C-alpha positions as CSV (number, residue, x, y, z in Angstrom):
1,M,-7.4,-39.4,-14.8
2,L,-9.0,-41.4,-12.0
3,R,-7.0,-42.1,-8.9
4,T,-9.7,-44.0,-7.0
5,A,-7.7,-47.1,-6.2
6,G,-8.5,-48.0,-2.6
7,L,-11.6,-46.0,-2.1
8,A,-13.8,-49.0,-2.0
9,T,-12.0,-50.0,1.2
10,I,-13.4,-46.9,2.8
11,T,-16.9,-47.8,1.5
12,L,-16.7,-51.4,2.8
13,T,-15.2,-50.5,6.1
14,L,-17.6,-47.7,7.0
15,A,-20.7,-49.5,5.7
16,A,-20.7,-51.6,8.8
17,C,-20.2,-48.6,11.0
18,S,-22.7,-46.2,9.3
19,P,-26.1,-45.2,11.1
20,D,-9.8,-32.7,-24.6
21,A,-7.7,-30.6,-27.5
22,G,-6.0,-27.2,-26.9
23,T,-3.5,-25.6,-24.6
24,T,-4.1,-25.7,-20.8
25,A,-4.3,-22.6,-18.7
26,D,-1.8,-23.3,-16.0
27,V,-1.5,-21.5,-12.7
28,T,1.4,-20.4,-10.6
29,D,1.9,-21.4,-6.9
30,A,1.9,-18.5,-4.5
31,G,3.0,-20.2,-1.3
32,G,4.6,-18.2,1.4
33,A,7.9,-18.7,3.1
34,S,6.6,-21.0,5.8
35,G,6.1,-24.7,5.5
36,P,8.5,-27.6,4.7
37,P,12.2,-26.9,4.1
38,R,13.4,-26.0,0.7
39,V,14.9,-28.8,-1.4
40,D,18.5,-28.8,-2.6
41,A,18.5,-31.6,-5.1
42,G,20.5,-30.0,-7.9
43,V,17.3,-29.0,-9.7
44,Q,16.4,-25.4,-10.3
45,T,13.0,-23.9,-10.9
46,N,12.5,-23.1,-14.6
47,G,12.5,-19.3,-14.9
48,S,11.4,-19.4,-18.5
49,C,7.8,-20.4,-17.9
50,P,5.5,-17.9,-19.5
51,A,3.0,-15.9,-17.5
52,P,0.0,-18.1,-16.5
53,L,-3.5,-17.7,-17.7
54,A,-6.2,-17.3,-15.1
55,S,-8.4,-20.4,-14.5
56,P,-12.0,-20.1,-13.2
57,R,-11.8,-23.7,-12.0
58,V,-8.7,-24.0,-9.8
59,S,-7.0,-21.3,-7.7
60,L,-3.7,-22.2,-6.0
61,P,-2.6,-22.4,-3.4
62,K,-6.1,-22.2,-2.0
63,D,-7.3,-25.4,-3.7
64,D,-4.4,-27.3,-2.2
65,G,-6.6,-27.6,0.8
66,A,-9.6,-29.9,1.3
67,H,-13.0,-29.4,-0.4
68,D,-16.6,-30.2,0.5
69,E,-16.8,-33.0,-2.1
70,N,-17.7,-36.7,-1.9
71,M,-14.2,-37.8,-2.6
72,E,-10.7,-36.3,-2.7
73,W,-7.1,-37.4,-2.7
74,W,-3.6,-36.0,-2.5
75,Y,-1.3,-38.4,-4.4
76,W,2.5,-38.5,-4.6
77,T,4.7,-40.9,-6.6
78,G,8.4,-40.5,-7.5
79,H,11.8,-41.8,-8.3
80,L,14.7,-41.7,-5.9
81,Q,18.4,-42.4,-6.3
82,A,21.0,-43.1,-3.6
83,S,24.6,-41.9,-3.8
84,D,25.7,-45.4,-4.9
85,G,23.5,-45.2,-7.9
86,R,20.7,-47.5,-6.7
87,W,17.1,-46.5,-7.7
88,F,13.9,-46.6,-5.7
89,G,10.3,-45.7,-6.4
90,F,7.9,-44.4,-3.8
91,E,4.1,-43.7,-3.4
92,E,2.1,-41.9,-0.7
93,V,-1.5,-41.0,-0.9
94,F,-4.1,-39.6,1.5
95,F,-7.8,-40.2,0.6
96,R,-10.8,-38.3,2.0
97,A,-14.4,-39.5,1.4
98,R,-17.9,-39.0,2.6
99,I,-19.7,-42.4,3.1
100,N,-23.2,-42.5,4.5
101,G,-22.7,-39.1,6.1
102,I,-19.3,-40.1,7.7
103,R,-16.0,-38.5,6.7
104,A,-13.3,-41.2,6.3
105,T,-9.7,-41.3,5.3
106,M,-7.3,-43.9,4.0
107,V,-3.5,-43.7,3.4
108,H,-1.4,-45.8,1.2
109,S,2.4,-45.8,1.0
110,A,4.9,-48.0,-0.9
111,V,8.6,-48.3,-1.8
112,T,10.1,-50.2,-4.7
113,D,13.7,-51.3,-4.3
114,V,14.8,-51.7,-7.9
115,A,18.2,-53.3,-7.3
116,G,16.8,-55.6,-4.6
117,G,13.7,-56.6,-6.7
118,A,11.5,-55.9,-3.7
119,F,8.2,-54.0,-3.2
120,H,6.9,-52.9,0.2
121,H,3.5,-51.4,0.8
122,L,0.7,-50.8,3.3
123,A,-2.9,-49.4,3.5
124,R,-4.6,-47.9,6.6
125,V,-8.2,-46.7,7.0
126,A,-10.0,-44.6,9.7
127,T,-12.7,-42.0,10.3
128,W,-11.5,-38.5,9.4
129,D,-10.4,-36.6,12.5
130,M,-7.6,-34.4,11.0
131,P,-7.8,-30.6,11.1
132,L,-8.2,-28.8,7.8
133,R,-5.9,-25.9,7.0
134,P,-6.2,-23.2,4.3
135,N,-3.9,-23.3,1.3
136,G,-2.5,-26.8,2.1
137,Y,-2.6,-29.9,4.2
138,D,-1.2,-31.3,7.4
139,Y,-2.3,-34.9,7.6
140,A,-1.3,-37.9,9.7
141,L,-2.6,-41.4,10.0
142,D,-0.6,-43.8,12.1
143,E,3.0,-43.5,10.9
144,Q,2.2,-41.7,7.6
145,T,2.3,-37.9,7.4
146,A,1.9,-35.3,4.6
147,K,2.4,-31.6,5.2
148,G,2.7,-28.7,2.8
149,G,1.0,-26.8,0.0
150,G,2.0,-24.2,-2.6
151,G,4.5,-26.5,-4.2
152,R,6.5,-27.4,-1.0
153,D,5.7,-30.7,0.8
154,A,7.2,-32.9,3.5
155,L,6.3,-36.6,3.5
156,H,6.9,-39.5,5.9
157,G,6.0,-43.0,5.0
158,E,6.6,-46.2,7.0
159,G,5.8,-49.8,6.8
160,A,7.2,-53.3,7.2
161,G,10.8,-53.1,5.9
162,Y,10.9,-49.5,4.8
163,S,10.5,-45.8,5.8
164,F,11.2,-42.5,4.1
165,D,11.4,-38.8,5.0
166,L,11.2,-36.6,1.9
167,A,11.1,-32.8,1.2
168,L,9.6,-32.0,-2.2
169,E,9.6,-28.7,-4.0
170,A,8.0,-27.9,-7.4
171,T,10.4,-27.0,-10.1
172,K,7.7,-26.2,-12.7
173,R,4.3,-24.6,-12.3
174,P,1.2,-26.8,-11.8
175,T,-0.5,-28.4,-14.8
176,L,-4.3,-28.1,-15.0
177,Q,-5.5,-31.4,-16.5
178,D,-8.1,-31.4,-19.3
179,V,-7.4,-27.8,-20.2
180,D,-8.8,-26.0,-17.2
181,G,-8.6,-28.5,-14.4
182,Y,-12.2,-29.8,-14.6
183,T,-14.0,-32.7,-16.3
184,D,-17.6,-33.8,-16.5
185,Y,-17.5,-37.6,-16.9
186,S,-19.6,-39.0,-19.7
187,F,-20.7,-41.9,-17.3
188,G,-21.7,-39.5,-14.5
189,G,-20.0,-37.3,-11.9
190,Y,-17.2,-34.8,-12.3
191,T,-13.7,-34.1,-11.1
192,Y,-11.3,-31.2,-10.5
193,Y,-7.8,-32.3,-11.3
194,Y,-4.4,-30.6,-11.3
195,S,-0.8,-31.9,-11.0
196,R,2.7,-30.8,-10.0
197,E,4.4,-33.0,-12.5
198,R,8.0,-32.1,-11.6
199,M,9.0,-31.8,-8.0
200,A,12.6,-32.0,-6.7
201,A,12.9,-34.6,-3.9
202,A,15.5,-35.0,-1.2
203,G,15.7,-36.9,2.1
204,T,16.4,-40.3,3.6
205,L,15.1,-43.7,2.8
206,T,15.5,-46.8,5.0
207,V,15.2,-50.3,3.5
208,G,15.8,-53.1,5.9
209,D,18.6,-52.0,8.2
210,E,20.1,-49.6,5.7
211,T,19.4,-45.8,5.7
212,L,20.3,-43.9,2.5
213,A,20.4,-40.3,1.6
214,V,18.4,-39.9,-1.6
215,T,17.5,-37.3,-4.2
216,G,15.2,-37.5,-7.2
217,S,11.9,-36.3,-8.6
218,A,8.2,-36.6,-7.6
219,W,4.8,-36.2,-9.2
220,F,1.8,-34.8,-7.2
221,D,-1.8,-35.3,-8.2
222,H,-4.8,-33.6,-6.5
223,Q,-8.3,-34.6,-7.5
224,Y,-11.7,-33.9,-5.9
225,G,-15.3,-34.0,-6.9
226,D,-18.3,-36.3,-7.4
227,I,-16.1,-39.3,-8.3
228,R,-18.0,-42.2,-6.5
229,V,-19.5,-43.4,-9.8
230,A,-16.0,-43.9,-11.2
231,V,-14.9,-46.3,-8.4
232,D,-16.3,-49.4,-10.1
233,R,-14.5,-48.7,-13.4
234,G,-11.0,-49.7,-14.3
235,W,-8.2,-47.4,-15.7
236,D,-4.6,-47.3,-16.9
237,W,-2.7,-44.1,-15.9
238,F,0.8,-43.1,-17.0
239,A,2.9,-40.3,-15.6
240,L,6.2,-39.8,-17.6
241,E,9.0,-37.6,-16.4
242,L,11.4,-37.4,-19.4
243,D,15.1,-36.5,-19.1
244,D,14.7,-33.5,-21.5
245,N,12.4,-31.8,-18.8
246,R,9.1,-32.8,-20.5
247,E,6.2,-34.5,-18.8
248,V,3.4,-36.7,-20.2
249,M,0.2,-37.8,-18.5
250,L,-2.0,-40.4,-20.3
251,F,-5.1,-42.2,-19.0
252,T,-7.7,-44.6,-20.2
253,V,-10.9,-45.4,-18.2
254,R,-12.5,-48.7,-19.2
255,D,-15.6,-50.7,-18.7
256,A,-16.6,-54.1,-19.9
257,S,-16.9,-52.8,-23.5
258,G,-13.6,-51.1,-23.6
259,P,-12.4,-47.5,-23.2
260,V,-15.0,-44.9,-22.2
261,V,-12.8,-41.9,-21.4
262,V,-9.3,-41.2,-22.7
263,G,-7.1,-38.2,-22.2
264,A,-3.5,-37.0,-22.2
265,T,-1.3,-33.9,-21.7
266,L,2.2,-33.0,-22.9
267,T,4.1,-30.4,-21.0
268,D,7.3,-29.0,-22.6
269,A,10.5,-27.8,-20.9
270,D,9.1,-24.2,-20.8
271,C,5.9,-25.3,-18.9
272,V,3.5,-25.0,-21.9
273,T,1.0,-27.8,-21.6
274,T,-1.0,-29.1,-24.5
275,A,-4.0,-31.4,-24.2
276,L,-3.9,-34.2,-26.7
277,D,-6.9,-35.8,-28.4
278,A,-7.3,-39.5,-28.8
279,S,-5.6,-39.5,-32.3
280,Q,-2.4,-38.0,-30.9
281,F,-1.5,-40.7,-28.4
282,E,-1.7,-44.4,-27.8
283,A,-0.6,-47.0,-25.3
284,T,-0.3,-50.7,-26.3
285,S,0.5,-53.4,-23.8
286,L,3.5,-55.7,-24.7
287,G,2.8,-58.5,-22.3
288,S,1.3,-59.5,-19.0
289,W,2.2,-60.4,-15.5
290,K,0.3,-62.8,-13.1
291,S,0.4,-61.9,-9.4
292,P,1.6,-64.6,-7.0
293,H,-0.4,-62.8,-4.3
294,T,-3.9,-62.7,-5.9
295,G,-3.8,-64.7,-9.0
296,C,-4.8,-61.6,-11.0
297,T,-3.2,-60.8,-14.4
298,Y,-2.1,-57.2,-15.4
299,P,-0.6,-55.7,-18.5
300,A,3.2,-55.4,-18.3
301,G,5.3,-53.2,-20.5
302,W,3.9,-50.8,-23.1
303,K,4.6,-49.1,-26.4
304,V,3.5,-45.5,-26.1
305,R,3.1,-43.1,-28.9
306,V,2.9,-39.3,-28.1
307,L,2.5,-37.3,-31.3
308,D,5.4,-38.5,-33.5
309,Q,7.5,-39.9,-30.7
310,H,7.6,-43.6,-29.8
311,L,8.5,-44.8,-26.3
312,T,8.8,-48.1,-24.5
313,L,7.8,-48.4,-20.8
314,T,9.2,-51.3,-18.8
315,P,8.4,-52.1,-15.2
316,L,11.6,-52.0,-13.2
317,V,10.2,-54.6,-10.8
318,A,7.4,-56.9,-12.0
319,D,5.7,-57.3,-8.7
320,Q,4.4,-53.8,-7.6
321,E,0.9,-54.9,-6.8
322,V,-0.8,-53.2,-3.8
323,W,-2.7,-56.2,-2.6
324,S,-3.4,-55.0,0.9
325,S,-6.0,-52.5,-0.5
326,T,-9.5,-53.0,-1.7
327,P,-9.8,-52.8,-4.7
328,I,-6.4,-54.3,-5.4
329,Y,-4.3,-52.5,-8.0
330,W,-0.8,-52.4,-9.5
331,E,1.2,-49.2,-9.3
332,G,4.9,-49.0,-10.0
333,T,8.0,-47.4,-11.3
334,C,9.1,-48.0,-14.9
335,S,11.9,-47.0,-17.3
336,V,11.2,-45.0,-20.5
337,E,13.3,-45.7,-23.6
338,G,13.0,-44.9,-27.3
339,D,12.7,-41.4,-28.9
340,A,13.1,-40.0,-25.4
341,K,14.4,-41.4,-22.1
342,G,13.2,-41.0,-18.6
343,R,11.2,-42.6,-15.8
344,A,7.5,-43.2,-15.3
345,Y,4.9,-44.3,-12.8
346,V,2.0,-46.5,-14.1
347,E,-1.2,-47.3,-12.2
348,L,-3.5,-50.2,-13.3
349,S,-6.9,-50.6,-11.6
350,G,-9.8,-52.8,-12.3
351,Y,-7.8,-55.9,-13.3
352,C,-8.2,-57.7,-10.0
353,T,-11.9,-57.7,-9.2
354,D,-12.1,-61.4,-8.3
355,P,-8.8,-62.3,-6.5
356,G,-8.0,-65.7,-5.1
357,P,-6.9,-66.3,-1.6
358,L,-4.2,-63.7,-0.7
359,T,-0.7,-65.0,-0.5
360,P,1.9,-62.6,0.9
């Protein structure tokens, strides 16, 4: 999957300143006792996971830290519930890129208030001046912070109308995407890519003047490599957390002629991950949504087939467009119904390449 939404902002900002089939070999986190506090969200680590296979591509927790690559990101999304039953989605991501010899960073954060039908978001960009640490990360840009590694993270996000403080803890071992955590793109470049697809989340969320205790689940993606050539392409990405403790990741990378790269993984309740080929999954849009902010049109709602199971994904709020970033993209929380139930995050990039005048 490509998670390059927003990286063109770094390119544009600094230019002016510049002189698939089989079973994956997963790995087990080996973080120490230090770091963010443990999460008590009523979710226990699955002790039935089989012994991991060794991977020559990704070694954790060492590879939780930064790499000497052109582009890299640490990307969290998730689903939070307050004690009164209200649901919220959240996103936080730190980007790191090398542009014209300069290291830059950008952070995005967002909150979706499902009951309130509201979406809050921000994007910040700066030159990179954050220290690097082995086996993890300790990043801060303005109000946004991310600290952790080894499957335990602490996040703070803050913008107009919202803030959150969350502790996350992995309840299943990491998933190496594309079998061993590495992909050579057919259109040029490469990526390392692994995920923690099920993390317990607990903390506080403030929306407007109201502060709520929340619990829920999160999904963490970490990608790094020679990914610059992929920035100009569009993609659809789906991260499904099912109520039966399975996870599904699907992606399609597009160009003007249609899909150029597709991929998917299915992780069962016992942490066994299977990479699916193109005949074993499909995502079909059910409709569209036109942004009042940019005038751009995105797919909205999907029928998803994974092996013999048929699912329907529905955005819980129509307007989850991150229009303060360049490129502009849609990323939001969705419900999952059908042969299995759960929640999902969906990212849509490349649909807003020629926006009209921005309207908040």
